[in-house]
N, C-alpha and C positions, 0 to 999 in steps of 0.2 A: 504494500500500500504506500501511497504518497499523499501528503497533505500540503495544500497550497493556501497561502494567505497573502493578500495584497497589502503591502505596508505603505505604499505611496503611488498615486496615480490610479489608472484603471486598466484592466485587460479582460479579454474574453478567453474562456477555456471551452473548447469543444471536445467532447468525448464520444468515442464509438466503441461499443462492446464488440470485440472481434468475434465472439461466438454467435451473437444474435443479430448484429448489424444495427442495433438500436443506437441512435445518435441523440445527444442532448447538449445543451450549452448553458453557460452561466457567465455573468459579468461579475468580476471582483473589483472592489473599490477600496482604496486606502481610507476612505471616509467611513466605511463600515467593515472593520477588520474581522471577517469571519473565515473559518477554515473550511475548505472543500476537500473531501476525500476522493481520491482516485483509486478505485479498486483494481485488483488483478484482472487482466484481460480487457482493460479499458485503454484503448489507444487515446492519446490526448495531444491536442495542439493548443499552444498558447499564442494568442494574437494581441498585438498592441496597435490598434488602428488609429491611435491618437498621435498628435504632434508633441507629445510630452513624455517624459520618462515614467517608467513603471518599475517599482521594486517589489519583488516577490520573495517570500520566505517559503522554502520548499523543505519538507521533512520526509525522509524515507524510513521505512521500518527495518532496513538492513544496510550494511555497508556495501558499496558497489565493488564487485570483484570482476575486473576486466577479463579474467580467465574463465569465469563462470557467470557471464552476464545473463540476466533474465529479461533482457530487452528483446522484443520481437519487432521486426520491421513490418509495418502495416501502412498502406497508403490510405489515409483517412480522407474523406470528402470534407471540404471546407464550406 
């Protein structure tokens, strides 16, 4: 799992469940600091369509191991 929180600015997160194809989206804002959980098997794209900076706090539930990465390449629709 991963957790995302916008500390400053705004961004959009689009998720696609790679098993079902279900897509959803949410806008994160530094004015409303809430955490969004990205579950396993959810491909995600983070977009900043604005002309200003966006700072994100990203928390992962395990340390990244490049020799045993759990990252799956998936072409998500925007």
